N, C-alpha and C positions, 0 to 999 in steps of 0.2 A: 504494500500500500504506500502511496505517496505520503510524505510527512504530514500533510494536511489534506483532507478530502471532504467534499460535500457529499454526505451519504444519504440525506433525505430532505424532501420538500413536502410540507403539508399546507394546503390552502383551503380556507373555508369561507364561503359567502363573500367572495371578492369578484365583482363584476359578473361575468357569465359563469364563473366557477362556483358550483354548489359546495362540493367538497372533493378534493383530490389529494392523494398521498402517493409520492413517487420515491423509489429508492434508486440512487445513481451508482454507477460502477466506476472502477478505475479505467484509465485509458480514455478512448474517444466515445463520448455519449452524444448521439445524434438525435435532434428533435426536428421533425418534419410535419407537414400538414398543409391542407388547402389554405389559400389566402383568406384571411378573415376568420380562421378557425380559433384564434386566440393565442397564437405564439407570443405576441407582444405582451399579453396579459401575464403570461408565465414569467418572462424576464422582468416585467414590471413588479410582480409579486416578490421576486428576489431582491430587487432594488428597494422595495418598501421595507423588507425585513432588515436591510442594511442601513436604514435611516433616512431614505428619501422622503420628501414631503408627501403627506397623505391628505386627501380631501374626502368629505363624507359621501360624495357621489360614487365613490368606488365600492361602497357597501352594496351588496346584492339586494335588489328590491324585495322588501318584506322581512329582511333580517335586521336585527338590532346592532350587530357588529360584524366586522370582517377579521379573519385571523390568518396570519402567515407565520410558519415556523421553518427555520433552516437548522438542520442537524449536521454538525461537522465532527470528524474524528481527527485528532491531532496527536503527534508526538514531537512536534517541531519546537525547538527551543525558542525561536523567534516569536512564535505565537504564545507559548507559555510565559515568556518574559513580558509580553504585552499584556496578558491577562493579569499578571502580578502587578505590573506598573499601574494598570487601571483599577486595581483592587477588586477584581471580579472573582467570584467563586469558581473553583475548578473541580471537575469530577475526576475521580481516581483513574477511570479508564480513558481519559482524554476526550470525553464528549463535551462539545460546546453546543448548547441549544439557544438559538436566537429567536425570540418571539415578538411579534408585533400585533397588537390588538387595536383595531381602528373602530371608533364609535363617533357618532355625530358630536362635533365640538371638541373631541380630544382623541388622543391615541397614546398607547402605552407600549414601551419597549422593555424587554427583559433579557438578561443573559444568565442562563442556568438558574432561572427562577427569581433573580434579583432585579428589581426595577432600576433602569438606567436612563440617562439622557440620550437624545439622538446623537449628540456629539460623541459620546462614549462609544456608541455602536459604530459610528463612522470611523473612529480611530481604530477600533478592533477590525473592522472590515478591510482596512488597508493591508493587513497582514494575512487575511484569510483567502481572498480571491481577487481577481482582476476581470472586470467586465468591459468588453470592447463592443460598442454598439455599431449598428450599420451606418450611422452618419459620422462616427468619430473620425473616420479617415479624412473628412473634410477639414479637420483641424490642421492637417499637413499643409493646406494652402495658406495658412496664416504664418508668415515669416517669424512673427514674435514667439511662436511656439517652438521653433526649431532649436533655440538656445536651451530651453528647458529639457527638450528631448536629448540633446547632446550631453548636457550636464548630468542627466539621469544615467546615461550610459557611462560617463567618465568615472563616476563612483566617488569613494570616500576621500581620496587624495585631493581631488578638485574641490570638494566641499570644505575641507580644512583650509585650503588656500583662499577660497571665497570668503570664509569666515574672518580670516586675518585681514583681507582686503576691506571687507565691510567695516571692521573696527577702525581702521585707519581713515577711511573715507568719512565716516561719521565724525571722527575727531577733527578732521580737516574742515568739514562743513560747519561744525559747531564753532570753531575758532573764527572762520570767515564771517559767520553771522554776528558773533560778538564784536568783531572789528568793525563791521558795518554799523552796529548800534552805537559804537563810540565815535564814529565819523559824523558828528553833528556840529552845527555852528555854536558859537560861544553862548548866545542867549538861550538856546535850547539846552545846552549842557548845564548852564547856571540853574535853569528851572528844575532839571533832573536832580542836580546836586541839592537844591533846597528841599525838594520833596523827599529824597532819600534821607537827608539829614533829619528832617522832621520825623519821618517814620521810625528811623533807627532810635532816635532820642526818646520818642514817645514810648516805645517798647522797653528801652533800657531803663528809663526812669520808673516805669511801673514795677520793676523788680519782681516779675512774676515767678511764682514757685509752682512746680508741677503738682497737680492735685489740689491746688489752693482753691479753685473754683468750687469743687465739690464740698470741701470743708466749709467754705463761706456760705454756700447754699444751705447746708444743714444748720449752721449757726443762725442764719437769718430766719429760716422756717421755725426754728426752736424759739427765737425771740418773738416772732409774730404770733406764735401760738402760746407764748408763755402765760398770758393772763388766763386763758381758758384752762390750760393745764393746772395753773395754781389754784383756780377755783375748784376744779375737780379733786385735786389732792387735798384741799382743805376739807371738802365734804367727806373724803375717805378717812382723814385724820379724826374728824368729828365722830364718825361711825366707830372707829377703833377706840377712841379715848372717851368722848362724850362727857367731859367734865366729871370723870369718876364713875360714869354709868354707861360706858361704851362696851364694845364687844370684849375687849381684853379684860375689863373689870368683871364682866359677867362670867367669863371663862374662869377667872381667878376664884370667884365664889363657888363655881361648879366644882373646881378642883378641891377646894376645902371641904365641900359637902361630901364628895366622893371619898376623900381621905378618912372622913369620920365613919364610913361604913365598910371599908375594905377589910377590917378585922373580922367581920361576920362571914365573908365569902371570898375565898382566894380568887375566884373568877373575875371579881371586880377589879383586881389589881391591873389586869391587862387593859381594861377600859380606862382606868386612871392614867396609865402610861400614854394612851392615845391622846387623852385630854392634855396632858403635860407636853406632848409633842406638838400639838396644835398651838398651845400657848407659846412654846419656843419659836415656832415658825412665824406667828404673828408678831412676836417681839423683834425677830430679825427683819421682818417686813417693815415694821415701824421705823427701825433704824435706817433702812435703805430709803424709805420715804422721806425721812427728815433730811438725809444727805442730798437727795435729789431736789427737794424744795430749796435747800440752801444754794444749789447750783443755779436755780432760776432767778436768783437775785442779781439783776443788772440794771444799770441806769440808762436813761435816754441817750446819753452821750455814746455809750458803748453800742447801742442799737444804731445810731446815726452813722458811727464810724464803720460798722459792718456793712450797712446798706450802701454807703458811699464807695467802699472798696469793691463790693460786688458789682455795682454799676460800672466802675472803671474796668474791671476784668471783662464783663460782658460787652462793653463798648469795644474793647480791643479785639475780642473774639468776633464781633460782628464785622470789623474792618479787615482783620488779617488772618483769620482761621477759625475753624469750628471748635478747636480745642486749644488749651494753653500750649501743648506741644507744637501744634501747627503755627501758632503765633510766634513762638520762640524760633522755630525753623525759618519762618518768614523774615524775622529780624536778622538772623544770621546771614541769610541770603542777601538781604538789602545792605547789610554792613559790608559784605564782600564787594557788592557792586559799588558802594560808596567809596571804598578803598581804591578800587580800580579807576573810578571816574575822577577821584581826587588826584591820582598820579597817572593821568591819562597817557602821557608820552611814554612813560616806562611800561604801562600796560599794553599800549599799541605795539611797542617794540617786542614785547614778550609774545604777543599774539601773532605777530608777523613771523617770528621765529618758529612758533608752534605750527603755523600754516605751512611754512616751507618744509619743515621736517616731516609733518604728517602727509603732505602731498607726495614728497619723495618716496616715503615708505609705501603709500597707497599705490603709486605708479609701479614700484618694484613688485608689490604683491599682484597688481593687475597684470604685469608682464608674465609672472609665474602662472597666473590663471590662464592667460592667453596661450602660453606654451603647452600647458596641460590640455587645453581644448583642442589645439592643433593636433597633438599626438592622438587624443581620443578620436578626433574627426577622421584621421587616417585609418585608425583601426575600424571605426564604424563603416567607412567607405568600403573597405575590403570585405568585412563580414556581410554587410547588406547587399553588396554586389553579388557575392556568392549565393546568398539566399534568394535574390531576385532571379538569377540565372536558373535556379532550380525550379522557378515558377513560370517557365515558358516565355521569358523575355528573350527575344532573338538577339538583342544587343542591349547592354546596360553600361552606361558611362555615368556613374553616380559620384558626386563630390559633396563634401561638407566644407563650405567656404567660411572661414573664420577671419573676419576683417577687424583689425585693430584701429580704433578711433579714439586716440588719447583725449581729445577735447570733449568726449562724451563719457568721461569717467563717472561710474555709478558704484553703488555698494557691491555689485557683483562683477566689477571689472569694466573694461571699455570695449568689449567685443560686440560685433554684430554677426549673427550666425544665420546662414541660409543654405538650404539644400538645393542643389542643382542636379539636373539629370538630362541625359539624352538616351532615347530608346531606339533611335534609328541611326545606322552607320553613316558617318559623314556629317552628321548634324552636330552643331556645337551644343554644349550643355546650357540649359536654360532653367529659370525658376520653375518649380513644380506646377504652379498655376498656369503657366504658359504652355506646358507640355502634356501633363498626365491627364488621361481620361478617368472616368469614374472607376472602371475596372482596374486600371493601372494603379490608381490611388489605393484601392482595396488591397491589391497585392503588395504594394510598398508598405502599407500599414501592417499587414500580416508578416511581411519580412522583418519589420522592426520588432514586432511582438516576439517572433521566434528568436531573433538575436538577443533581445532583452531577457527572454525566458531562460537562457543559459546562465545569465548573471543574476536573475531575480530569485528571491527566496520564496515568492508566492507560487504555490504548486497547483492551484485550481484556476483555470482560465475559462472564461465564457465568451464565445463569439456569437453575436447576433446578426446573422445574414451579412457577413463580411464578403460574401461571394457575389455581391451586386455587380452586374455588368460583365460577368465571367461565364464562359461556356466552352464546350469542346475540349480540345487537348489541354488548354490552360486549367480547366476544371480538374483534370487528373493530377496536374502538377500541384494544385492547391490541396487536393485530397492527400497526396503523398506528403506534403509539408505538414499538414495537420496530423497525419498518422505518425510521422517522425516525432513531432512535438509531444504527442500523447504517450510516447514511450516513457518519458520522465515526468509527465504532468497529467493531471486529470483535466480533460477538455470537454466542455459542454458547447455544442455548436448547433445553432438553428440554421438550417440550410434548405434551399429549394433545388440543389443540384444532386442528381442521383449518383454521380461519381464520388462525391464526398460522403453521401449517405451509405454507399457500399462499403466504405472504409470503417464503419462503426464497430466498436466493441459491444455497444448496447444501443438499440434503436427504439425511440419512443415516437408514437404518433399522436399528434394533437388534432382533435376534430371537434366540430360543433354539431350537436344533435338537438332534437326537440323531444323533451321528456315532460309529460304532464302539461302539455301546451306551453312550455317555456323553453327558451334556448339555454343550453348548458354547454360548457367546454369540458371535454374529457381528455385525459392523457393516459395512454396505454403503452406498456412495454410490449414490443412486438416479438412474437416467436418467429421461428424461421419461415414458416409458410406465410405468415402475415407480413413479414418483412419483404418477401419476394413480391407480394401484391402491392405494397406501398412503393417499392422501387419501380414496378411496372407503371404505376400511376405517375410517378415523378418523371418517367421517361416519355410521358405524354401518350401512353397507350392504354388500351382497355385492359385493366388489371386482371380481368377474368380470362383473357385469351391466352392460349397456350404459348403462342409465339412471344407475346409480351413477357410472360413469366420466364420463358427460356432466356430471353434477353436479359432479364433481371438477374437470373442465376449466373449467367456469364459475367455480368458486371461484378457480382459478389466474388466469384472465383478469381477474377482478374485482380480485385482489391486484395484478396487473401494472398495472392502470389506476390503482389507488391509489398505487403506487410511482412511476408516471410523473408 
């Protein structure tokens, strides 16, 4: 088994699907069916499970909710590490169950029973499988995509060089921005100095202490509520004391009465002890009450001082930050800016030096990035050319052009990357959008996928009708390429080409039926005889005719010979 494999799909009440459960195999899994049968719904359901946006209209009419479940089996360290990184529960046998429940107004995603966000699901999906849709090859026509494709191929060494370049470019741009801010006329600079001086001095004079606002708030509330508290405590004191007739006096008399009768019955001694405990607790309470009442003694001056300080603190928080920590940080930042502005010539000289050093380092890093891209481009040219020649291109002259444009220095270097190709002998290489047809773009994208698959850690690949615009001998070449790819990967492929379908390790038919006066989409694993009939249909023949079935058998035999 591949290190990670999609072993099962369960869909319920989604669009035309009432309920379907399918088990997938290793190798090449082919999905075929008439146009409109629901193949797009199937791929759509997988995308939904992987976190794609869901809308209520996807729920089958008459149902309360739709459900999609994907079951993976893995022993791949990359996937296991990602599960641990995302703090997701892991089954001992390596099972990963992704569940998406869609209801009107909300949807819920789970991984192995634990509810997760769509972002978490998407992060996990990045290491589980790779879906290539039938329109994705159009992205090859966008030159801005070529750099990211090349960088993905180049790998870790390039990413490290880009990270270093990014750090230096950011440092350079920050210094340039600071220098621009200092390059103002004298009157503007004087206004900035005055404002900075005022703000810094206002914060400094306040002498704020961390946590002071909370302490002041408590003191203030205590003072505001002091009168009511004092009145209530006075009432409690009256209940306890009562000028000699309060609760404590009453309990004292009760104790004396009890002491007078305990000699008649030993059982009364326990009750006497309880009374004495109560008396002790009340006495302790009385002391605590007196202490607290003493703490409530404050004068109007203390109250006014607390209120004034609290207003000052809140005023500064309103102006400079939500918390005292933020106000103090703001003050430090402005003090630094004041220092720089006060010694502007020295600051400018320092920034100019920083700009020069950072730019030199950034250009050096960008040059390293450029060299790595050029080397990776040459390797990609070679590998992709070989892959394309295997897919029935009569002539392939493919190039990855990496142009250095130092004046366009960015955080990922200064390169412009473009793919150029010539598929006819004697013709110069031209940009893809000027040369490649739809079928050729499909083959180029498949070629890229197969080249990347050798480097990629993702073992499950899904191709959704990438054979658009392809037929005849080319179809066999595509089938061979998919068959080769499926030796080390699990491949799911939706196709309308019989040559590709004949290469299947497992073949599934998607069809639309009418059951109980309603349209439903069904997905069935085909047995040998059924598979022959489906291939006959795909060949454009009457699947029940003997000639068509013999033709289909020959196709399967030819595919088996190629695979062998």
